[in-house]
N, C-alpha and C positions, 0 to 999 in steps of 0.2 A: 542556615542549616544547624543541626545539632553539633555543638562543639564537643568533640570527643577527646578531651584531655584527661585531667584527673577528676576526682569526684567533687571538685569545687562547684561544677555546674551540673547538678543532678538531672535537670530536665529542661529542654526547650523543645516541645513537641511541635515542630514546625517543618513544613517543607515549603518554605517561604510563606508560612502562615503563622502569625504571632498575635497574641492578645494585645489590645490597645492599652490596657493598663494591667498592672501587676496584681497577682493574688498570692496569698501566703502558701507556704509549703503544706500547711495543715489543710487548706481548702483543696489543693491538688490531691493530697492523700485521700481526703474524703471522697473525692470524685472517683478515684481509681480503686478504693477499698472494696466496693461492692462487686467490681468486675474482674479483679485479678487476685483474689485471696488465695485460691488454689494455684493459679498460674505462677505467682511470684516465687513459690517454693522451688519449683522446677527451674526457674530462671536463675535463682541464686546459686543453684548447683551447676550453672553454666551448661544446662541441657537445652537444646532448641525447643521453643514452645510452639507446638503444632496446632493446638486447638485452644479455645477459650470456652469450655463447656459451661462454666458458671456465669457467663455473660448473658444477660437477657437481650435477645435480639429478635427482630421480626422474622418469622418463618418465611423462607423464600418459596414462591410457588414452584410447583414441579414443572420441568421442561420436557418436551418431547424428545424422542430418540435422536431426531435430526438436529436438535438445538444443542448448543453448548451450555456449560454450567453457569455462564454469565448472562444467559438470555433474559432473566428477570430485570436486568438493568438496561435493556435495549430500548424501552419505551419510556416516555416522560410520565405516563400515567402510573407505571409501576414504581418509578422513582418517587413520585409524590406519595404513593401508598407506603413506601418503606421508610421515608425520611423521618416522619414524626414518631413512628413506633420504635420501641426498643432503646430509646435514648435515656441516658441518665440526666439528672437535674444539671442544668448549665451547659449541656453539650450542644454543639453546633455541627451541622453537616455541611461540608464543602464539596462541591461536585466539579470534577474536571475530567474531560474525556468520558470514559465509561465507568470511572471510579467515583464512589461517594465515600468521603473520609470523615470519620468522627473526630471531632476536635474538642477538647475540654476547655471551657472558659466560662467564668461566672459573669463576664461582661461582653462587650462587643468584640467581634473578631474581624480583623481586616485581612484581606487576602491579596497578595502581590501577584497580579496576572502576568507579569513579565516573564517569570520562570516557566510559564506554560509552554512557551516556545522551546525552551531547553528540553523539557520532558517530551513534547511532541516530536522534536527532531531526534531525540534518543530512541523513542519507540520506532520511528521510521528507519533509522540506521540499523538497529538490532534486527528488525524484520528482514531487511535486505541481506544482512550478514547471515541470518538463519537460513534464508533462501539459498544462498550460495553454499554454505557449509553442509546443510542437510541434503542438498542435491548430491553431494559426494557420498553420503551415507544411504542413498537410495530412497529419500523421502521428499515429498513435495508439500510445501506449505500453502495453506489456503487462507487468504486474507479476506475478512468480511468486507463486502461491497466492491471487491476487485473482480471485475468481469473478465478483463482481458489485459494482458501486459501490453503497455504502450511505450513508445519512444517519443519523447518530446523534442522536436526539432526547432532550433532557434536560428534557422538559416535566414539570410537576409533577402531571400527571394520573395518572401511573403511577409505581411504585416501582422499575421496572427500565427500562434504556435501550431505547427503542423503536427498532427497526431497520426502516427503510423504504427501499424501492427508489427510487433517484433517478429522477425523472421525466425522460423524454426530451423534448427540445424540438422534435422533428420533423426535425432536421437529420440528414443521412446521415453515418454514421460513416466516417472516412477508410479507404481501402482499404489503404494502406501502414502497416505496423506496425513498431514499434521495440521490440526485446526486450533483456533483460539479457544482457550479455556480448558482444553483437554491435555492430560499428562501424556507426554511422548517419551517412551523409554529410551529412545536413541536421540532425544532432543538435547537442547542446550541447558547447561547448569549455570544459573545466573546468581551473582552476589551483589547486593547493594550494601556497601560497608558502613555507610552512615545514613540509616534509613529514617530516623526521626519518627514521623507519624506513619510512614510506610506508603505514602501516596504514590511515589514512583514505582515501587515494587508491585503494588496493587494494579497499577496501570499496565505494567509488563504482563502480569498474569491475565488481564482482561483483554489486552489488545495485541500482544505479540504471539504468533503461533509457533509451534514446535519447541515448547519448553518442557524440560524434564522436571526442573525444580527452580524455585526462586527463594533465595535466603536473604531475608531483610534483617540486618544486624544493627544493633545499637547498644551502646555502653550502659544506658539507663534501663533499669528494671521496669520502671513505669512506662517508658517509651516502648519497650519490647512487648509489654502486656497490651498496650494500645494497638500495636501492629497486629497482634493476634486477634484482637477485637475487629479491626478493620478487615482482616482477611476473612473472618467468618461473616461479617456484615455484607461483604461483597461476594460471598460464595466461592472463594478461591482457596479455602484452607487445604485442599488437596494438592495445591501447587506451591503455595507460599508458606514458608516456615519462618517464624520469628526466632531470632538469636540474640542473646545478651552477652556479648564478649567485647573485649578490646579489638578494634578492627584490624590492627596490625598483627596481633597475636593470632587472630582467627586465620588470616591469610598465611602467616608463617606456618601454621599447623597443616595447611592444605597445599604445601609445596610439592608433595609427591606427584609423580607423573599421572597416576591414576586418580588423584584426588583434586586436581586443579579445576578451576572454573573456566567455562567457555567464555563467559562475559563477566567483567568486574566493572562496576560503576562506582566512582568516588565523587561525591559532591559535598565537600565539607564547608563549614563557615570559615572562609579565609583561605589559607594556603593548604594544599594537599601534600606538601613536601614530606611530612612525617610518615605518609602512607605509601609513597611511591616505591620504596625499596621492596616492601612486602608484596606490592601489587604486581610488579614485573616478574616475580617468582611464582605467584599463585595463579597466574593466567596460563591456560593450556597452550600447547603448540599451535600457533596460528590463531589464538584466541583474541578477543576484542577487549581492549582496555579503554574505558570512557572516563575522562578526568575533567572536572570543572575547577577553575581557579577564580576566586572572587577578590583576591588581593591585587587588583589591577594597579593601584597606586604604586605598589612596590615594584611590580614588573614593568611599569611604564616610565620609570626613571626618577620617581620622587625619593627613593631610598636605594641607591645602587648597592650600597654595602649590605643592606638587609637582603636584597635579591641574591647577592653572591652567597651569603650564608645559607640560604634556603635552596637555591637552584644551581649554584656553582657558576653563575654568570652575572656580569655587571650590566645593569640596564642603563639606558641613555634616555634623557628627557628630550625627545625629538618628535617631529611630526609623524614619523612612522612607528611610534612606540607601541601601537596596538598590534601591528603585525609582528613586531619584534618580541612582544610578550608571548605570542604563539610559538615563535621559534625558540624562545628561551625554555619553555616547558618541554618542547620536543627534544631539545638538547639534553635537558635534565633526565628525561625518560630514557633516551638512548645511552647516556652515560651510565645510569644505574643498571640498565639491562646488560650493558657490556661487561660488567663485573661477573655476571653469571653466564658469559658466552651467549648472550641473547642480543637481538637487535630488533628495532621497530620499523614498521612500514606505515606511515600516516595514511589514513583513509579520508578524513575530513577534519579540518581545523577552522573554527570560526571565532571571530572576536565580536562580541555583542555587548555594547554599552559598557557596563561595569564588570563584566566577567568574560572569560574565554572558555571554550569547550573544545576538546580534542578527542578524536577517535583514532586509535592506532591498533594495528595487529602486531603481536609479539611472536617472533620466531627464534629458533635455536640454530646456531651455525658459527663455528669458529672462524671459517674463512670469510664469511660476510661481516663478522664483527671487526675484522681488520680494516674494513672500509670506513669505519666510524670517524677517524681523524680527518679524512678528506671530505666528510659531510658537514663538518663544523667550520665556522669562520668567525674571525674577529671583525669588528666594524670600526672604521676610522670616520668620525663625524666632525665636520668643520663647524666650529662654534660661531663663525661669522656668517657664512652664506648657506649653511645646511647641506653642502655637498657631502656625499658619503662614498666610501670605498670598502670593499670586502677583502679580507685576507684569509685564505683557507689555512686551516691548521695543519693539513698534511697534503701529500701529493701521491698519486698512484699512476703508474704507467704500465701498459701492457708489454710484456716481453715474451712473445710467443704464447705458449700455453700457461705461462706464469704471470703473476701480477707483482710488480716491484713497488714497494712502498718507501717513501723518503720524506724528509721534512720539507715543508713548503718554503719558497723563497719570497723575500719581501724586504721591507714593507712596500705597499703600493703607493704611498704618498711620501712627500718630503717633509722637512721640519715645519714648513708653513704651507698653507693652502695656495695652490697655484692660481686660484681665481681671485681671492680677496686678501691673501696675506695673513689670515688669522691662523690660530693653532688648531690642533685636532684633539677631540676626545676619543678615547678608545673604549669600546664596549664589547660585550660577549664573553666567551664564545657562545654562538647560537647555531641552530640548525639552518643550513644553507641550501638544502635540497628542497624539492617540491613538498608542499604541506598538504596537498590533496591528491587523491587517486581519482582522476577525472572519469575513468570508466565506472568506478563505484558510485561517484557522485551522480553520474547520469542515470544510474539505476534507481537511486533514491528519488531523484527528481521525477523520473517517469512514473514511479509508483505513487508519489504524492499527487502529481498532476492528474493521473488517471483515476484517482479516488479522493477528490478534494473534501468530501464530507467526513472523512475519517478523522481529521484533526481540526481543532478550532483555529489553529494558526497556519492552515495549509497555504494560504495566499502568501504569507510572509516567507514560509519555507521555500515555496516555489521561486519567489523573487531572489532570495539570498543564494540559493543553490544555482540559479541561473547566472548570477554574477560570478560565482565561484568557477563555473565552467568557462566563463569568458576571460578569466584572469590569465596572465602570462605565468605559467607554472615554473619556468626556469629563471625568473627575475625576482630575487628577494628584495623586499622593502619597496618604498615608493616615495615620491615627492608630492607636494600639494601646490597647486597653481597660486593660491593666495599667499603662501609663504614665499614663493619665488618673487612675486610682485612686491611683497612687503620688504624684501631685502633691498631692492633698488628703488623703493618708494614711488612706484609708478602705478597707474591704473591696472586693474586685473583683467586679462583677456578671458573670454568665455572658455568653458571646458572644450566646446567643439572647435573653437579656433586654435587652441593650444594643441589639442590632439591632432588636428588636421596639419598643423605645421610640422609635427613630428613625423606624420605619415608621408608628407611631401618630401621630407628629408631622407626617407628610406628606412626609418626606424619602426619597430613594432611598439604598440602602445595599447594599454587596457586600463580599466578601472580596477578598484579593489573593494571587496565587501566590507573591509575594516574601516573605511573612511569615505565620506561623501565626495571630498575634493581630491581624492588620490589619483595620481598618475603613475602607473607602473610602465616602465619602458626600458628597453635595452640600450637607449642612447646614453653616451657618457655625459658627465656633468658639463663638459665644455660645449656640447651641442645644445644643451638646455639653456646655457647662458647666452649663446649666440642668438637663439630664438628670442630671449628676453631683451637682448640689446636691439634687435630689429624692432621689437614691439615698442621699446622706449623711444625709438626714433620717430615713430608715428604718434606716440603719446609722451612727449618730452616732459622731463621733470626739471625743476629748478636746480641745476647743478651748482650754482653759486652758494646754495644753502647746505650743500653736502660737505661734511668734514673730510679732509684729505686722508684720514686714517680709517674712514668708515668702509665697510664692504661695498656699499653702493658706488662710492667714488672709484675704488679699485676696479670693479667690474666694468663700469661704464667708460673708464679710461681706455679700454681696449676695444678696438674696432672688431665687429663680427667678421668671421672668416668666410661666412656664406650668407646668402640672402634667404630669409625665411618667407614662406608663402602661407598666409593665414586664410586662404580661401577654404571654406568649409567643404569637407569631403563627405560623401554618403557613408563610407565605412568608418568614419570617426565617431558615429553615434551607435553605441552597442545596441543589440537587439532587445535586451532586457529593459533598456531605457525607452526604446521606441514603443514597446508594448505596455509601458506604464505599469510595470510590475512593482509590487510593494517590496522595496529592496532594503529599507532601513526601518528601525524601530519608530513606531508612532506612539506617543505617550497615551496610554489607555486611561489614565486618571491622574489626579493630583497626588504628589508625594509617592510616586510609583517606584522610586529607586530602591537601593539596598537598605535593609532594615538594620536596627541596632542589635548588638550582641545581647544574649540573654543574661539575666541576673540569677544568682543562686536562689533556688526556690521557684523559678519560673517567671515568666514575664520579661518585658524589655526594660532597659535601664531607665528611660524617660519617655514621655509622650513626645515624639519627635515633631508632630504637627503643631502642638501647643508651643513647643520651644521655638519652632521656626516663626510662628506668628508673633511670639514675644520679641524676637530679635529683628523683626522686619522694620524698615523705615526708621532706624535709630538715627541716621544721619540726615533725614529729611525734616524740614520745618524745625530746625534747631532754635531753641529759645535764646535770644540775645539780650532781652530785658529781664533783669533779676526779679522784677516785681511780678512777672508772670508765674514765677515758681510757687506763689501762694495758691495757685489753682491745683497744685499737686499735693497729695497727703505725705506726711513725714513718716517714713518707715520706722525710724528710730523711736518716734513718739508712740507709734502703734505698739512697738515692742517694749516700751517703757524705759528706753535707754537714752532718750534725747536730753541733753543738758543745756540747750540754748534757750529754752523757755519761749517767751514772746519774741525774742530776737532771732528765732529760727526763720530762715527764708522759705521754709515749706509750711504747709497748712497743718495746724493741730486740731482742726475742726473735724472730728470723727463722724459727726452727723452728716456733713457734706459728703464724706467718703461713702457712707452707707447709701445715701440717695443716688450717687453716681453708679453704685453697683446695682441698685434696684432698676435704674434706667437701662 
């Protein structure tokens, strides 16, 4: 995403779209000069850019009264007619959803399809949020392709998803409707603080009904001019406004109760920490705040001190790090909101590969803010066996009509782990309450399942949200079966066997969307190790090879207090797994991961693919005979700095080098 710091990085026009090789600032300026000469004057004066009248674009065909303003983009034929026309030299059109985004590049453009899931999920969440909020205002949203609201049932009685018509509560439906592409005066006001090329904002305008306005902000004048072009190119200039301001300052200016945004979306390159304080103030009462964090390494325990400086929490490098990252950002949001007597209510929090995405509602209430301490917890993690315990930061008890608040008591562990004798690491604080609103998640799941053609990643959204609905909402963090087995050096039981053993013992268990091998359970660590001891008896390890100080020796030296049953139970296999839903990311192409940060003047720092190929297989087929080095050219000789002459172990035959290059 566009790095919105100081003016050292003037432009990276990407929404996970970046040029494969760099181009000079002069080339970029030549590209934008013809399209934003008049617009840039208004942007420099910090006035929102609403149109780009000087930009040559294809004239959109007129639509009928029943159709919306984005109707020309509905058919593939219309897209093909629009794409080649109105483009400046070197421009490329990238299509996603119903949006067609102009992207400047004199060379090849590569597009990262992984973030399409992020944008599709955001459109689905905002649509359901708009449906609920506008219903309170007497409006009904109309989603294209949605015939009838359905409820997806994952009951275990059937092997296929039951689709049931949602029961009407007897209330009369609102007479006023809000459709996609039309401006709704009582609709949502949306802000994308770090818009870059404006792809996300254009998709909001084209795919989310019930919008009053969409403000796509970016610190770069050139990026804001591009956003205006893309708005006009997609026919949404009446909804989408381009803004060229510092994102934090823009949100601080809109802190007034009548000026706040109903939806704020933050998707920066890296950490969103510098924008969170302004965001929790600029979102309206009960408004939706959408935040993406791509600094997963920091939040997953690689740099605990850096995590504390950004989010006020120490991360731990443990198997549950991906869920802990979600809870760290929720803790940070709740802490910053509490300063202004506000509190958060998580709707949906997902951890996806190299980034996390959270959707929360923000409310005001001094009484509810007092509950914040009891919602946070410290984590004691054993470095030997991986057992963890949570310590709440505060305690609340009901005293009649009043609530009494007091410090929590603890710690929950001793100086050493009771299972393996190793020490504990302490992490947090983090959010210890549920990270999803299951009722809201079910609405989003029903909407996507009933209209699968709406998004390109509908199957994956359905799979992930199905897993979310199956998670134990009151159980923070998780274990992994392979890590438990690795601790005692035994064979790994199957997921079904281990979950069945927990169910036979009377404990609850579920999977987690954040990790394939995750086991979320309310069973204490002692019960887990009893199950592993019973498994080891059937699959014995060579105990004579275990060190007496190792966690495995300490754990296996204790006899299990109960006998575990590994007979597979029917309810041990979740319904999302039975239905073979797409639950985790499938690599869409090679080198699909996060891209490099932009350089000043545009472009990425290096060609990552060429660099990866250059660094591959360095340790394979190593040369052991020095005489074979004569087959490789001397770099210093080629540069004219080799002083060894004929005694050099590398080749000075430049003709041979040229022939190898020709081959």
